[in-house]
matplotlib code that plots the C-alpha trace (Angstrom):
import matplotlib.pyplot as plt

x = [0.6, 4.2, 3.4, 1.4, -1.7, -4.6, -6.8, -4.8, -6.9, -10.2, -9.0, -8.0, -11.4, -13.1, -11.0, -12.0, -15.7, -15.5, -13.6, -16.1, -19.0, -17.4, -16.7, -20.3, -21.6, -19.2, -19.9, -23.5, -22.5, -21.3, -18.9, -15.3, -14.1, -16.7, -15.6, -11.9, -12.8, -14.7, -11.7, -9.3, -11.6, -11.9, -8.1, -7.9, -10.5, -8.6, -5.3, -7.0, -8.5, -5.2, -3.5, -6.2, -5.2, -1.6, -2.3]
y = [-22.4, -23.5, -26.1, -23.5, -25.6, -24.6, -25.0, -22.6, -19.5, -21.5, -22.8, -19.3, -17.9, -20.7, -19.9, -16.3, -17.1, -19.4, -16.7, -14.1, -16.3, -16.9, -13.1, -12.3, -14.8, -13.8, -10.1, -10.6, -11.4, -8.7, -10.8, -9.8, -13.2, -13.2, -9.7, -10.7, -13.8, -11.6, -9.3, -12.2, -13.8, -10.6, -10.3, -13.9, -13.3, -10.2, -12.1, -15.1, -12.8, -11.2, -14.6, -15.7, -12.8, -13.9, -17.6]
z = [-19.1, -19.0, -21.7, -23.7, -23.5, -25.6, -22.5, -20.3, -21.1, -20.6, -17.2, -16.1, -17.1, -15.3, -12.2, -12.5, -12.7, -9.6, -7.6, -8.7, -7.6, -4.2, -3.8, -4.7, -2.1, 0.7, 0.1, 1.1, 4.6, 7.0, 9.2, 9.0, 7.7, 4.9, 3.9, 3.9, 1.8, -0.7, -1.0, -1.5, -4.1, -6.0, -6.2, -7.4, -10.1, -11.4, -11.6, -13.3, -15.9, -16.6, -16.9, -19.4, -21.6, -21.6, -22.1]

ax = plt.figure().add_subplot(projection="3d")
ax.plot(x, y, z, "-o")
ax.set_aspect("equal")
plt.show()
């Protein structure tokens, strides 16, 4: 992003997709650590989506 790469937006969207997939999988499990992981991954996905818009 600092170099204004043409691929920055694509990479941010890929990161968002991976984080969302992780969140979806972890959310299926009721253990505390899986639920915390799902929350963290959802936050990461949201930030990556926002970053993709500014790239």
